[in-house]
FIFINU-173572 format. One line per 5 residues: number of its first residue (from 1); for each residue z, y, x of C-alpha. Coordinates in steps of 0.05 Angstrom, whole numbers, plus 32768, in hexadecimal, padded with zeros to 4 digits. Example, Ala and Ser with C-alpha at 12.3 -4.5 7.8 and 13.67 -1.06 7.14 Angstrom:
REM FIFINU-173572
1	809C,7FA6,80F6 ~ 808F,7FEB,8111
REM end
This chain:
REM FIFINU-173572
1	8886,87C4,854F ~ 88A0,877C,8551 ~ 88E3,8762,8566 ~ 88CD,875B,85AF ~ 88B8,87A4,85B1
6	88FA,87BC,8594 ~ 8921,878F,85C3 ~ 88F9,87AB,85FE ~ 890B,87F2,85EA ~ 8954,87E0,85E2
11	8953,87BB,8625 ~ 893A,87F9,8649 ~ 8966,882D,8626 ~ 89A8,8807,861E ~ 89E2,8818,864C
16	89C6,883E,8688 ~ 897D,884F,8676 ~ 8947,882D,869F ~ 894C,87EF,86CC ~ 8962,8809,8710
21	899E,8827,8732 ~ 89B0,8836,877B ~ 89EE,8814,8798 ~ 8A0F,881D,87DB ~ 8A13,87E3,880C
26	8A4F,87FA,8836 ~ 8A98,8806,8823 ~ 8AA3,884D,880A ~ 8AEB,8853,87F5 ~ 8B14,8875,882B
31	8B10,88B6,8852 ~ 8AFB,888D,888E ~ 8AC1,886F,8866 ~ 8AAB,88B5,8856 ~ 8AAD,88CA,889E
36	8A83,888E,88B2 ~ 8A50,8892,887A ~ 8A46,88DD,887F ~ 8A5E,8913,88AD ~ 8A72,890E,88E4
41	8A64,88C4,88EF ~ 8A1D,88C4,88D4 ~ 8A06,88EF,890E ~ 8A0B,88B4,893D ~ 89D4,8889,891D
46	89AB,88C8,8915 ~ 89AE,88D3,8961 ~ 899B,888B,896F ~ 895F,888E,8940 ~ 8949,88D0,895E
51	8949,88AF,89A3 ~ 8927,886F,898B ~ 8904,8870,8948 ~ 8906,8824,8943 ~ 8951,8827,893A
56	8946,8842,88F5 ~ 8940,87F9,88E1 ~ 8985,87EB,88FD ~ 89AA,8825,88DC ~ 8986,8832,889A
61	8967,880E,885E ~ 8920,881D,8874 ~ 8912,87D5,8888 ~ 8921,87BB,8842 ~ 8906,87F5,8819
66	88C2,87F5,87F7 ~ 88A1,882C,87CE ~ 887E,8816,878F ~ 884D,8851,8788 ~ 881F,8861,874E
71	87FC,889A,872B ~ 87F9,8873,86EA ~ 87AD,8872,86E4 ~ 87A7,8827,86D6 ~ 87E9,880E,86BA
76	87EB,87C5,86A5 ~ 87C0,87BF,8668 ~ 87D0,8806,8653 ~ 879D,882B,867E ~ 87A5,8873,8696
81	87E8,8886,8678 ~ 87FF,88B0,86B2 ~ 8838,88A9,86E4 ~ 8871,88BA,86B4 ~ 885F,8885,8680
86	8853,8853,86B8 ~ 889A,885A,86D2 ~ 88B7,881E,86AB ~ 8882,87F1,86CB ~ 8894,8809,8710
91	88DE,87FE,8703 ~ 88CB,87B8,86EC ~ 88A6,87AD,872C ~ 88E4,87C3,8752 ~ 890E,878F,872E
96	88DD,8758,8741 ~ 88E0,876D,878A ~ 892C,876A,8787 ~ 8933,872B,875E ~ 8902,8700,8785
101	8908,871B,87CC ~ 8945,8749,87CF ~ 8919,8785,87E1 ~ 8932,87CA,87CC ~ 88FF,87F7,87AB
106	88F7,8840,8799 ~ 88C2,8849,8764 ~ 8896,8885,8771 ~ 8870,88A0,8735 ~ 8842,88D4,8755
111	8821,890A,872B ~ 87E2,890B,8755 ~ 879E,88F6,8739 ~ 8778,890E,8775 ~ 8777,88D3,87A6
116	8780,8900,87E3 ~ 87BC,8922,87C5 ~ 87DA,88DE,87B4 ~ 87CD,88C6,87FB ~ 87EE,8903,8819
121	882C,88FA,87EE ~ 8835,88B1,8800 ~ 8826,88BC,8849 ~ 885B,88F2,884E ~ 8890,88C0,8838
126	8883,888E,8870 ~ 88C7,889C,8892 ~ 88EB,8884,8853 ~ 88CB,8840,8847 ~ 88BE,87FE,8869
131	8881,87F1,883D ~ 8856,880D,8805 ~ 8842,87E6,87C7 ~ 880A,880B,87A3 ~ 8809,87FD,8759
136	87DF,880B,871B ~ 87AC,883A,873A ~ 8766,883B,871D ~ 872A,8822,8743 ~ 8706,8839,876D
141	873D,886B,8780 ~ 876B,8830,8790 ~ 873C,8817,87C6 ~ 8736,885B,87E8 ~ 8781,8868,87E3
146	8795,8825,8801 ~ 8761,8827,8838 ~ 8775,886D,884D ~ 87C0,885F,884C ~ 87B8,881E,8873
151	8792,8845,88A9 ~ 87C4,887E,88AE ~ 8808,885C,88A3 ~ 882E,882E,88D2 ~ 8851,8807,889B
156	8833,87D2,886C ~ 8809,87EE,8832 ~ 87F7,87BC,87FC ~ 87D4,87C7,87B9 ~ 87F0,878E,8790
161	87BE,8794,8757 ~ 8789,8782,878B ~ 87A7,8755,87BE ~ 87E0,8735,8796 ~ 87AE,871C,8763
166	877E,8707,879A ~ 87B4,86DF,87BE ~ 87CC,86B9,8781 ~ 8786,86AA,8767 ~ 8772,8692,87AC
171	87AC,8661,87B0 ~ 879A,8647,876B ~ 8750,8644,877D ~ 875C,861A,87BB ~ 8785,85E8,8793
176	8755,85E8,8758 ~ 871C,85D7,8787 ~ 8745,859B,87A0 ~ 874F,8584,8759 ~ 8705,858D,8749
181	86F2,856C,878C ~ 86C5,85A6,879E ~ 86BB,85CD,87DE ~ 86C7,8618,87E2 ~ 8688,8620,880C
186	865B,8603,87D5 ~ 8678,861B,8793 ~ 8658,8652,8769 ~ 868B,8687,8756 ~ 8683,86BA,871F
191	86B1,86F6,8717 ~ 86B8,8717,86D4 ~ 86D2,875D,86E3 ~ 86C5,878B,871F ~ 8705,87B2,8724
196	8738,87B4,875C ~ 8753,876D,874F ~ 870F,874C,8748 ~ 86F3,876D,8788 ~ 8731,875A,87AF
201	872D,8712,8795 ~ 86E3,870D,87A9 ~ 86F1,8728,87EF ~ 8729,86F7,87FB ~ 8702,86BD,87DE
206	86C9,86CD,880E ~ 86FB,86CC,8848 ~ 8712,8687,8831 ~ 86CC,866B,8831 ~ 86A5,867E,87F2
211	865D,868C,8806 ~ 8643,86D1,87F5 ~ 8603,86B4,87D7 ~ 862E,868A,87A8 ~ 8654,86C6,878D
216	8641,86EF,874F ~ 866A,8729,8735 ~ 8663,8746,86EF ~ 867E,8785,86CF ~ 8677,87A2,8689
221	862E,87B1,8697 ~ 861F,876A,86AC ~ 860F,874B,86F0 ~ 8616,8777,872E ~ 85D3,876B,8750
226	85AD,8789,8789 ~ 858A,87C8,8773 ~ 85B6,87D6,8737 ~ 85C4,8821,872F ~ 85ED,8826,86F0
231	8639,882A,86F5 ~ 863C,8818,873F ~ 8669,882C,8779 ~ 866C,8818,87C2 ~ 86A0,87E2,87B4
236	8677,87C0,877F ~ 8639,87C6,87AA ~ 8659,8797,87DD ~ 8651,875F,87AB ~ 860B,876E,8791
241	85E7,872B,8789 ~ 859E,8717,8791 ~ 85A4,86ED,8752 ~ 8573,86F2,8717 ~ 85AE,86ED,86E7
246	85BD,872E,86C2 ~ 85F3,871A,8691 ~ 8635,86F5,8696 ~ 8618,86BE,866B ~ 85DF,86B4,869C
251	860D,86B9,86D8 ~ 863F,8683,86C3 ~ 860A,864E,86B6 ~ 8619,8614,86E6 ~ 8650,863D,8707
256	868B,8617,8724 ~ 86BE,864F,8720 ~ 86CB,8688,86EF ~ 86FC,86BE,8704 ~ 870B,86EB,86C9
261	872C,872E,86D5 ~ 8710,8753,869B ~ 871C,8751,8650 ~ 872D,8722,8617 ~ 86F4,86F5,85FF
266	86C4,8703,8639 ~ 86B7,86B8,8643 ~ 869C,8694,8606 ~ 86A0,864A,85F8 ~ 8655,8643,8602
271	865A,8665,8646 ~ 8692,8635,865A ~ 8669,85FA,8643 ~ 862F,8611,866F ~ 865A,860E,86AE
276	8659,85D5,86E1 ~ 8683,8596,86DF ~ 86CE,85A1,86E7 ~ 86C7,85ED,86DD ~ 86FE,8618,86FA
281	870F,8650,86C9 ~ 8742,8686,86DC ~ 8746,86B0,869D ~ 8777,86E5,86B5 ~ 8770,871F,8683
286	87B4,8730,8667 ~ 87D0,8727,8635 ~ 8793,8706,8617 ~ 8766,86DE,8647 ~ 871A,86DE,864B
291	871C,869C,8626 ~ 8759,867E,8604 ~ 8779,8643,8628 ~ 8776,8614,85EC ~ 872F,8629,85DC
296	8719,861A,8623 ~ 873D,85D7,8624 ~ 871D,85C3,85E2 ~ 86D8,85D7,85FB ~ 86DD,85B4,863E
301	870D,857B,864B ~ 86FE,8582,8696 ~ 870D,85CC,869C ~ 8740,85E0,86D1 ~ 8761,861E,86B3
306	8790,8656,86C8 ~ 87A4,8694,86A2 ~ 87D3,86CF,86AC ~ 8801,86B6,8676 ~ 8843,8692,867E
311	883A,8666,8640 ~ 8802,863E,865F ~ 87FD,8615,86A0 ~ 87E7,8637,86E0 ~ 8800,867E,86D5
316	87E1,86AD,8708 ~ 881B,86DD,8710 ~ 881E,8710,8748 ~ 8869,8706,874E ~ 8857,86C8,8776
321	883D,86F7,87AC ~ 8853,873D,87B8 ~ 889F,8734,87BE ~ 8898,86FD,87F1 ~ 885E,871D,8817
326	8886,875D,8820 ~ 88C4,8735,8832 ~ 88A0,8714,886C ~ 887E,8754,8881 ~ 88BE,877D,8880
331	88E7,874A,88A6 ~ 88B9,874D,88E2 ~ 88AE,8798,88DA ~ 8864,878F,88D0 ~ 8837,87CC,88D4
336	8804,87AE,88A4 ~ 87F8,8776,8873 ~ 87B6,875C,888E ~ 8785,8726,8878 ~ 87A6,86F1,88A2
341	87E9,86FE,8881 ~ 87C9,86FB,883C ~ 87A7,86B9,884C ~ 87EA,869E,8866 ~ 8808,86AF,8823
346	87CE,868D,87FF ~ 87D5,864D,8827 ~ 8821,864B,8820 ~ 881C,8651,87D4 ~ 87E5,861D,87D0
351	880C,85EC,87FC ~ 884D,85F5,87D5 ~ 882A,85DD,8796 ~ 8820,8599,87B7 ~ 886B,8591,87C3
356	8897,856A,8794 ~ 88AF,8599,875E ~ 88FB,85A1,8760 ~ 8926,8590,8724 ~ 893D,85D9,8722
361	88F6,85F0,8716 ~ 88E9,85BA,86E2 ~ 8928,85CE,86BE ~ 8917,8617,86C1 ~ 88D6,860A,869B
366	88F0,85D3,866D ~ 88C4,859E,868D ~ 88D3,8555,869D ~ 889F,854F,86D3 ~ 886A,8578,86F7
371	883D,8567,8730 ~ 87FF,8583,8752 ~ 87C1,857E,8726 ~ 879A,85A2,86F0 ~ 87D8,85BE,86CF
376	87FD,85D0,870F ~ 87D2,85F5,8742 ~ 8804,8629,875A ~ 8850,862C,875C ~ 8876,8646,8721
381	888E,868F,8727 ~ 88D7,867A,8723 ~ 88D1,8646,875A ~ 8904,8661,878B ~ 88E1,863C,87C4
386	88A7,866E,87C3 ~ 88D1,869E,87EC ~ 88DF,866A,8821 ~ 8896,8657,8827 ~ 8871,8698,8820
391	889D,86CA,8846 ~ 88A1,86A1,8886 ~ 8856,8693,8884 ~ 8847,86DE,887D ~ 8879,86EF,88B3
396	885A,86BD,88E3 ~ 8814,86D6,88D5 ~ 882B,871D,88E4 ~ 8848,8706,8926 ~ 8808,86DE,8937
401	87DB,871A,8929 ~ 8808,8749,894F ~ 8817,8779,8916 ~ 8861,8765,8919 ~ 8891,8790,8940
406	88C7,875B,893D ~ 88C6,8711,894A ~ 88EC,86DB,8923 ~ 8904,8694,892B ~ 88E7,8677,88EC
411	891C,8642,88E3 ~ 8953,8676,88E7 ~ 8929,86A4,88BC ~ 8925,8672,8883 ~ 8970,8669,8885
416	897B,86B4,8883 ~ 894E,86B8,8845 ~ 8979,8685,8822 ~ 89B7,86AD,8832 ~ 8996,86EE,881C
421	8985,86D5,87D7 ~ 89C2,86CC,87AB ~ 89C3,8692,877A ~ 89F8,86AA,874A ~ 89CA,86CB,8717
426	89A1,868B,8714 ~ 89DB,8663,86F7 ~ 89D4,867E,86B0 ~ 8988,8680,86B2 ~ 8986,8637,86C7
431	89B8,8625,8692 ~ 898C,8645,865D ~ 894E,8622,8677 ~ 8973,85DF,8678 ~ 898A,85EB,8630
436	8941,85F6,861C ~ 892F,85AF,8631 ~ 8958,8593,85F7 ~ 8972,85C9,85C7 ~ 89AE,85B7,859D
441	89C9,85D2,855B ~ 8A00,8607,8564 ~ 8A27,8620,8529 ~ 8A3F,8669,8524 ~ 8A77,8676,84F3
446	8A6E,86C2,84F9 ~ 8A2A,86BD,84D8 ~ 8A24,8705,84C0 ~ 8A38,8725,8502 ~ 89FD,874F,851D
451	8A09,8738,8565 ~ 8A09,86EF,8550 ~ 89C9,86F8,8528 ~ 89A6,871C,8562 ~ 89BD,86E5,8591
456	89A1,86B1,8561 ~ 895E,86D4,8562 ~ 895D,86CB,85AE ~ 8974,8683,85AA ~ 893B,8673,857B
461	8905,869B,85A0 ~ 891A,867D,85E3 ~ 8924,8637,85C4 ~ 8969,8632,85E1 ~ 898E,8619,85A3
466	8988,860D,8559 ~ 89B8,863D,8537 ~ 89DE,862F,84F6 ~ 89FF,866B,84D5 ~ 8A3E,8669,84AA
471	8A4C,869C,8474 ~ 8A31,86BC,8435 ~ 89E6,86AD,842F ~ 89D7,86EF,840E ~ 8A00,8717,843F
476	89E2,86F6,847C ~ 899B,86FC,8462 ~ 89A6,8745,8453 ~ 89C0,8751,8499 ~ 8984,872B,84B7
481	8955,8759,8490 ~ 897A,8798,84A5 ~ 8976,8783,84EE ~ 892B,8772,84E9 ~ 8936,872B,8502
486	890D,86EC,84F4 ~ 8940,86B6,84E3 ~ 891F,8697,84A6 ~ 8926,8650,84BE ~ 896F,8655,84D4
491	899D,862D,84A6 ~ 89D2,8657,8483 ~ 8A0E,8633,8465 ~ 8A40,8655,8437 ~ 8A82,862D,8433
496	8A8D,8649,83EC ~ 8A4D,862A,83D2 ~ 8A45,85ED,83FF ~ 8A33,85AD,83DA ~ 8A5C,8580,8409
501	8A9A,85AC,8409 ~ 8AC6,8577,83E9 ~ 8AB3,8547,8421 ~ 8AC7,857B,8455 ~ 8B09,8587,8431
506	8B1A,853D,8434 ~ 8B07,8539,847D ~ 8B34,8574,848F ~ 8B6D,8558,8465 ~ 8B66,8515,8488
511	8B69,8537,84CC ~ 8BA5,8563,84BD ~ 8BCD,8540,8485 ~ 8C00,8526,84B6 ~ 8C03,856B,84D8
516	8C1F,858E,849B ~ 8BDF,859F,8476 ~ 8BDD,8593,842B ~ 8B9D,8586,8403 ~ 8BA3,85CC,83E5
521	8BA7,85EB,8429 ~ 8B6A,85C2,843F ~ 8B42,85DD,8404 ~ 8B53,8623,8418 ~ 8B49,8618,8463
526	8B02,85FC,845B ~ 8AED,8641,8441 ~ 8AFD,865E,8485 ~ 8AB9,8664,84A9 ~ 8AD6,864F,84ED
531	8AF9,8611,84D2 ~ 8ABB,8600,84A9 ~ 8A90,8606,84E8 ~ 8AC0,85DB,8510 ~ 8ABB,85A6,84D9
536	8A70,85A8,84DD ~ 8A75,8598,8527 ~ 8AAB,8563,851D ~ 8A80,8540,84E9 ~ 8A44,8540,8517
541	8A19,856F,84ED ~ 8A16,85A1,8527 ~ 8A1B,8595,8571 ~ 8A48,85CF,8583 ~ 8A69,8610,856D
546	8A6B,8656,858A ~ 8A9A,8689,856B ~ 8AC9,86C3,857A ~ 8A9F,8702,857D ~ 8ACA,8720,8546
551	8B06,86F2,8544 ~ 8B44,86E5,856E ~ 8B3D,86B1,85A5 ~ 8B81,868E,8599 ~ 8B75,8682,854F
556	8B31,8662,855A ~ 8B4C,8638,8593 ~ 8B86,8620,8568 ~ 8B55,860A,8531 ~ 8B27,85E9,8564
561	8B60,85C1,8582 ~ 8B77,85AB,853C ~ 8B32,8595,8523 ~ 8B0A,8582,8561 ~ 8B40,8573,8594
566	8B3C,8566,85DE ~ 8B1B,852C,8603 ~ 8B45,84ED,8607 ~ 8B48,84F0,8653 ~ 8B63,8537,8658
571	8BA7,8554,8647 ~ 8B8F,8598,862F ~ 8B56,85C8,8625 ~ 8B4B,85FF,8658 ~ 8B22,863D,8663
576	8AF6,864F,869E ~ 8ACD,868C,86B0 ~ 8A8F,868D,86DB ~ 8A96,86C8,870A ~ 8A52,86DB,8723
581	8A49,8703,8763 ~ 8A07,8710,8786 ~ 8A0B,86D6,87B5 ~ 8A44,86AC,879A ~ 8A5B,868E,8759
586	8AA3,867B,874C ~ 8AC5,8655,8714 ~ 8B09,8673,8701 ~ 8B37,8645,86DA ~ 8B62,8645,86B1
591	8B5A,868C,8697 ~ 8B65,8686,864C ~ 8B8D,864A,8634 ~ 8BC6,862C,865C ~ 8BFF,865C,866B
596	8C29,8631,869A ~ 8C02,85F1,86A9 ~ 8C24,85B3,86C5 ~ 8C07,858E,8701 ~ 8BE5,855E,86D1
601	8BC5,8597,86AB ~ 8BAF,85BA,86EB ~ 8B8D,857A,8700 ~ 8B69,8576,86BD ~ 8B53,85BE,86C4
606	8B37,85B0,870A ~ 8B12,8571,86F3 ~ 8AF3,8592,86B6 ~ 8ADF,85CF,86DF ~ 8ABD,85A0,8711
611	8A97,857F,86D8 ~ 8A7E,85C2,86C0 ~ 8A68,85D5,8707 ~ 8A40,8594,870D ~ 8A20,85A1,86C9
616	8A07,85E3,86E6 ~ 89EE,85BF,8725 ~ 8A24,85DB,8752 ~ 8A4A,85AF,8782 ~ 8A94,85BB,8772
621	8AC4,85D1,87A9 ~ 8B08,85DA,878A ~ 8B41,8605,87A4 ~ 8B84,85FD,8782 ~ 8BA4,8642,878A
626	8BEB,8656,8797 ~ 8C12,8688,87C0 ~ 8C1B,8654,87F6 ~ 8BEC,8637,882A ~ 8BF4,85EC,8833
631	8C3F,85EA,8830 ~ 8C4D,862E,8850 ~ 8C7D,863D,8816 ~ 8CAD,860B,87F8 ~ 8CB1,8617,87AD
636	8CAA,85EE,876D ~ 8C6E,8619,8758 ~ 8C4A,8607,8798 ~ 8C5E,85BD,8791 ~ 8C3F,85BC,874C
641	8BFB,85D2,8768 ~ 8C00,85A1,87A2 ~ 8C0F,8568,8772 ~ 8BD2,857C,8748 ~ 8BA6,8574,8785
646	8BBF,852D,8790 ~ 8BB3,851C,8746 ~ 8B6B,8534,874B ~ 8B5F,850C,878B ~ 8B7B,84CD,8769
651	8B4C,84D5,872E ~ 8B0D,84EC,8753 ~ 8B14,84E0,879E ~ 8ACE,84FA,87AE ~ 8ADC,8540,8795
656	8AE3,8577,87C9 ~ 8B28,8594,87B9 ~ 8B63,85B0,87E0 ~ 8BA2,85D8,87D7 ~ 8BD2,85F5,87CC
661	8BB2,8632,87EC ~ 8BB0,867D,87E5 ~ 8B73,869F,87C8 ~ 8B59,86BC,8809 ~ 8B5E,8678,882B
666	8B32,865C,87F4 ~ 8AF9,868D,87FF ~ 8AFF,86A5,8847 ~ 8ADD,8674,8879 ~ 8AF5,869B,88B6
671	8B3E,8696,88A0 ~ 8B38,864C,8894 ~ 8B15,863F,88D7 ~ 8B4C,8664,88FD ~ 8B89,864A,88D9
676	8B79,860E,88AC ~ 8B40,85E5,88CB ~ 8B5B,85A6,88AA ~ 8B4D,85C0,8864 ~ 8B18,859E,8839
681	8B08,85E4,881F ~ 8AE9,860B,8859 ~ 8AF1,864E,8837 ~ 8AB6,863E,880A ~ 8AD8,862B,87C9
686	8AB1,8638,878A ~ 8AE5,8620,8757 ~ 8B27,8644,8758 ~ 8B5F,8624,8730 ~ 8B96,8656,8722
691	8BDE,863E,871D ~ 8BEA,8661,86DA ~ 8BC6,8688,86A4 ~ 8BE2,86CB,86BA ~ 8BC3,86C8,8700
696	8B81,86AC,86E8 ~ 8B78,86DF,86B0 ~ 8B8C,871A,86DC ~ 8B5E,8704,8715 ~ 8B1F,86FC,86EB
701	8B29,873D,86C6 ~ 8B35,8765,8706 ~ 8AF8,8748,8729 ~ 8ACE,8755,86EB ~ 8AE5,879D,86E3
706	8AF0,87B2,872B ~ 8ACB,877F,8756 ~ 8A88,8782,8733 ~ 8A86,8739,8721 ~ 8A61,8724,86E2
711	8A90,86F9,86B8 ~ 8A71,86C2,868D ~ 8AA1,86A1,865D ~ 8AD3,868C,864A ~ 8AB7,8646,864C
716	8AE5,8616,8627 ~ 8AEF,85D4,864B ~ 8B0E,8592,8637 ~ 8AF8,8591,85EE ~ 8ADC,8553,85CD
721	8A9F,857A,85B5 ~ 8A7D,85BB,85CC ~ 8AA8,85F5,85B3 ~ 8AA6,8639,85D4 ~ 8ACE,8675,85C2
726	8AB4,86BA,85D2 ~ 8ADB,86F7,85E7 ~ 8ADF,8727,85AC ~ 8AAA,875D,85B0 ~ 8A80,8739,85E4
731	8A37,874B,85EF ~ 89FA,8727,85D3 ~ 89E6,870A,8616 ~ 8A2B,86E9,861B ~ 8A21,86C8,85D8
736	89DE,86AD,85F0 ~ 89FB,8695,8631 ~ 8A36,8672,8610 ~ 8A07,8652,85DE ~ 89DD,8637,8617
741	8A1C,861A,8637 ~ 8A2F,85FA,85F4 ~ 89EA,85DA,85F2 ~ 89F5,85BF,8639 ~ 8A38,85A2,8623
746	8A15,8580,85E8 ~ 89DE,8565,8615 ~ 8A12,8549,8644 ~ 8A39,852A,860B ~ 89F9,850A,85F1
751	89E6,84EF,8635 ~ 8A2D,84D3,863E ~ 8A28,84B1,85FA ~ 89E6,8491,860D ~ 8A03,847A,864F
756	8A3C,8458,862B
REM end
């Protein structure tokens, strides 16, 4: 098993096993909370629901709860592995629902291989759920199960393996036809595969305009033709052709479109070459397509290609569909997901691909430009706009076809979707994607630390940074072997045996000779891995340094200030934490460096924090905190904060900043509207500058430990070059995140140098 397999096992078993947990959405701290949540208060919503069943949507989670149900008979590419072994996949599906559409999911692994028993089990759970997503059920059972449940249940039932694939391929097909300048009514379409996905695709493509006489479907036995008896079922029979072709090779000759939902290698180069001009090839077998992307491109320069893989253009990924389709259906309390709703999703996806691609999407995929054409037929899975295009389209289609029990104002609905989806977790992901566009070299003085080495493996695999390790070559290589990592191309430098050590000694001596350092001390200090790493950065042989997983923060900071120093325009370095909540991200500064900052230093901290926010594509709104609100208390400590605000405004008048103010005033819009309407900060601050280190450090640690915030940092600001110091004992993902931020710093420094 390779590194990815081991990492996947560790990912699933580390901490709390699995990928899901259940959290409450209401306060549950006091005795009163208990009496409201349970007896006796809970009886009141029970009575209301008993009187009017529709009120269940007002008082329970039903309206945002979907069941992902399977019997494990057709799991991914694993086949019939049963419901228990399929559970990790269902948990994964649940995460996708939550991540992309904020839909809560219970995964149901049902030990029922008889379709009627499976149907009875799911049907009995209708009071619990707002929708049913059927998953990984073998054909033809999946057809019968879905058809029966749709007829007998009054909530949406959707088999994603069928309809999700059909919707995404249909959107890609409509756009591919535009590129090829062909009409859907005239093209010849060949399907390789006759399972649930292929049959659903064919049905939807017929609805969109493909002519039945132009459609040929093949399975492992060859063409499905009229009169064929072998390996047939009623669902295949619907697509029996009158063609004389009996093999896939014969069927694809002069075909305009190939839809592959079968196995690796099903489409040969010679078959592709026999297709019509500008052939459209959707080779969707996973993980290996019916024909390799490069092979197809080399065989036909005019091929318009899509696969199921993320490493090639035009990935047909069901995540573009099911979260957003269910979001729209749930929000209008639809009783079904009908053909009109599916077509609405198809057209919304197809249309979005014609829009200008946002910088955020380009950055996420490490691209400089992307526009509609052969290599961009459908939106990227991480394009956040998909939610705002697909869900409203599906909701409106449900209303138009009268399967919706609730109406919506679409303009208000789109705004509510934006509020529902938090952006905080995107900050780090976008930082990593931006780092990938121009990776920089980052030196790690703790080169033999297992966490550092594992982080370096990720940095290389994800192309985030180019690591340099400091330490004993033999010791580091031994540790790499023990951990089973692949870091053969990572430079390892041992200060003891470094050919340019004398040059480094002279540089250090020149830097510190008038600060009390002797040449003898310089010779000894260069052997310290952290000082050596800092010299590498200072001399321009690495772009940045990340250290501290096993060392004390103050000692590394002291060395960094002595060797690298701060920017000319700032008075000091400072530390900031990103505090990530579901729907908000805050910058807390200073949390690690300045114990009792002056007004000038507070101003520097505010300005550097604003620069960091802009680097992460966040518009800074700075609150300078105190125990006073706009002069309500007269005290020198408050005056110091007030003076800092004025200094910032003098240096950058366009920044949104105000203070002095209390913490609740900074983040509570209602409080500001009622009492301080004049404030530039309307209770929506995202950068909180604390008046001293004590308050900042205490605040971030309490919110991290008790408030559920994810703390990213500390991010060191104000240094001449990218230097970041980790908290001792931090996790691997923190090392990766901080390395990405160091790369962003280096990119910014490089761009600034070019500008000057």
